[in-house]
PyMOL commands that place a pseudoatom at each C-alpha (Angstrom):
pseudoatom trace, name=CA, resn=MET, resi=1, chain=A, elem=C, hetatm=0, pos=[51.652, -29.565, 33.887]
pseudoatom trace, name=CA, resn=ARG, resi=2, chain=A, elem=C, hetatm=0, pos=[49.160, -31.623, 34.756]
pseudoatom trace, name=CA, resn=ALA, resi=3, chain=A, elem=C, hetatm=0, pos=[48.221, -34.598, 32.931]
pseudoatom trace, name=CA, resn=GLU, resi=4, chain=A, elem=C, hetatm=0, pos=[44.983, -33.582, 31.301]
pseudoatom trace, name=CA, resn=THR, resi=5, chain=A, elem=C, hetatm=0, pos=[46.836, -30.825, 29.945]
pseudoatom trace, name=CA, resn=GLN, resi=6, chain=A, elem=C, hetatm=0, pos=[49.374, -32.686, 28.768]
pseudoatom trace, name=CA, resn=ASP, resi=7, chain=A, elem=C, hetatm=0, pos=[47.041, -34.824, 26.909]
pseudoatom trace, name=CA, resn=TRP, resi=8, chain=A, elem=C, hetatm=0, pos=[45.287, -32.444, 25.367]
pseudoatom trace, name=CA, resn=ARG, resi=9, chain=A, elem=C, hetatm=0, pos=[48.059, -30.542, 24.063]
pseudoatom trace, name=CA, resn=ALA, resi=10, chain=A, elem=C, hetatm=0, pos=[48.920, -33.821, 22.480]
pseudoatom trace, name=CA, resn=LEU, resi=11, chain=A, elem=C, hetatm=0, pos=[45.719, -34.928, 21.141]
pseudoatom trace, name=CA, resn=SER, resi=12, chain=A, elem=C, hetatm=0, pos=[45.831, -31.209, 19.257]
pseudoatom trace, name=CA, resn=GLU, resi=13, chain=A, elem=C, hetatm=0, pos=[49.503, -31.706, 17.923]
pseudoatom trace, name=CA, resn=ALA, resi=14, chain=A, elem=C, hetatm=0, pos=[49.064, -35.217, 16.746]
pseudoatom trace, name=CA, resn=ALA, resi=15, chain=A, elem=C, hetatm=0, pos=[45.839, -33.765, 14.865]
pseudoatom trace, name=CA, resn=SER, resi=16, chain=A, elem=C, hetatm=0, pos=[47.507, -30.870, 13.588]
pseudoatom trace, name=CA, resn=ARG, resi=17, chain=A, elem=C, hetatm=0, pos=[50.350, -33.700, 11.790]
pseudoatom trace, name=CA, resn=GLU, resi=18, chain=A, elem=C, hetatm=0, pos=[47.856, -36.304, 11.232]
pseudoatom trace, name=CA, resn=GLN, resi=19, chain=A, elem=C, hetatm=0, pos=[47.231, -37.146, 7.675]
pseudoatom trace, name=CA, resn=ASP, resi=20, chain=A, elem=C, hetatm=0, pos=[44.990, -39.699, 7.501]
pseudoatom trace, name=CA, resn=PRO, resi=21, chain=A, elem=C, hetatm=0, pos=[41.171, -38.752, 7.715]
pseudoatom trace, name=CA, resn=GLU, resi=22, chain=A, elem=C, hetatm=0, pos=[39.903, -41.329, 9.242]
pseudoatom trace, name=CA, resn=LYS, resi=23, chain=A, elem=C, hetatm=0, pos=[42.777, -41.187, 11.985]
pseudoatom trace, name=CA, resn=LEU, resi=24, chain=A, elem=C, hetatm=0, pos=[42.403, -37.618, 12.125]
pseudoatom trace, name=CA, resn=ILE, resi=25, chain=A, elem=C, hetatm=0, pos=[38.333, -37.929, 12.981]
pseudoatom trace, name=CA, resn=GLN, resi=26, chain=A, elem=C, hetatm=0, pos=[39.856, -41.100, 16.003]
pseudoatom trace, name=CA, resn=LEU, resi=27, chain=A, elem=C, hetatm=0, pos=[41.764, -38.020, 16.994]
pseudoatom trace, name=CA, resn=VAL, resi=28, chain=A, elem=C, hetatm=0, pos=[39.554, -35.586, 17.120]
pseudoatom trace, name=CA, resn=GLU, resi=29, chain=A, elem=C, hetatm=0, pos=[36.605, -37.522, 18.801]
pseudoatom trace, name=CA, resn=GLU, resi=30, chain=A, elem=C, hetatm=0, pos=[39.088, -38.375, 21.860]
pseudoatom trace, name=CA, resn=LEU, resi=31, chain=A, elem=C, hetatm=0, pos=[40.254, -34.948, 21.835]
pseudoatom trace, name=CA, resn=ASN, resi=32, chain=A, elem=C, hetatm=0, pos=[36.411, -33.682, 22.187]
pseudoatom trace, name=CA, resn=ARG, resi=33, chain=A, elem=C, hetatm=0, pos=[35.907, -36.203, 24.877]
pseudoatom trace, name=CA, resn=THR, resi=34, chain=A, elem=C, hetatm=0, pos=[39.536, -35.138, 26.918]
pseudoatom trace, name=CA, resn=LEU, resi=35, chain=A, elem=C, hetatm=0, pos=[38.117, -31.218, 26.761]
pseudoatom trace, name=CA, resn=LEU, resi=36, chain=A, elem=C, hetatm=0, pos=[34.595, -32.187, 27.209]
pseudoatom trace, name=CA, resn=ARG, resi=37, chain=A, elem=C, hetatm=0, pos=[35.932, -34.096, 30.565]
pseudoatom trace, name=CA, resn=ARG, resi=38, chain=A, elem=C, hetatm=0, pos=[38.304, -31.344, 31.593]
pseudoatom trace, name=CA, resn=GLU, resi=39, chain=A, elem=C, hetatm=0, pos=[35.397, -28.968, 31.046]
pseudoatom trace, name=CA, resn=LEU, resi=40, chain=A, elem=C, hetatm=0, pos=[32.918, -31.007, 33.121]
pseudoatom trace, name=CA, resn=GLU, resi=41, chain=A, elem=C, hetatm=0, pos=[36.233, -31.201, 36.266]
pseudoatom trace, name=CA, resn=ILE, resi=42, chain=A, elem=C, hetatm=0, pos=[36.974, -27.116, 36.026]
pseudoatom trace, name=CA, resn=LYS, resi=43, chain=A, elem=C, hetatm=0, pos=[33.157, -26.990, 36.556]
pseudoatom trace, name=CA, resn=ARG, resi=44, chain=A, elem=C, hetatm=0, pos=[32.395, -29.209, 39.567]
pseudoatom trace, name=CA, resn=ARG, resi=45, chain=A, elem=C, hetatm=0, pos=[35.734, -27.523, 41.394]
pseudoatom trace, name=CA, resn=LEU, resi=46, chain=A, elem=C, hetatm=0, pos=[33.779, -24.238, 40.704]
pseudoatom trace, name=CA, resn=PHE, resi=47, chain=A, elem=C, hetatm=0, pos=[30.458, -25.102, 42.229]
pseudoatom trace, name=CA, resn=ALA, resi=48, chain=A, elem=C, hetatm=0, pos=[31.870, -27.093, 44.935]
pseudoatom trace, name=CA, resn=ASN, resi=49, chain=A, elem=C, hetatm=0, pos=[33.209, -24.231, 46.354]
for i in range(1, 49): cmd.bond("trace and resi %d" % i, "trace and resi %d" % (i + 1))
show_as sticks, trace
zoom trace
């Protein structure tokens, strides 16, 4: 499993358990950034071929 996959899954799992609203927002924001980076990388690969 690649690092990006582990990252978004770990962030998602942490967010699902977080009780503190401010920490939850931080986790969700980081999750969104991670998924956006992943999406852009996939698109780059598709258009590079």
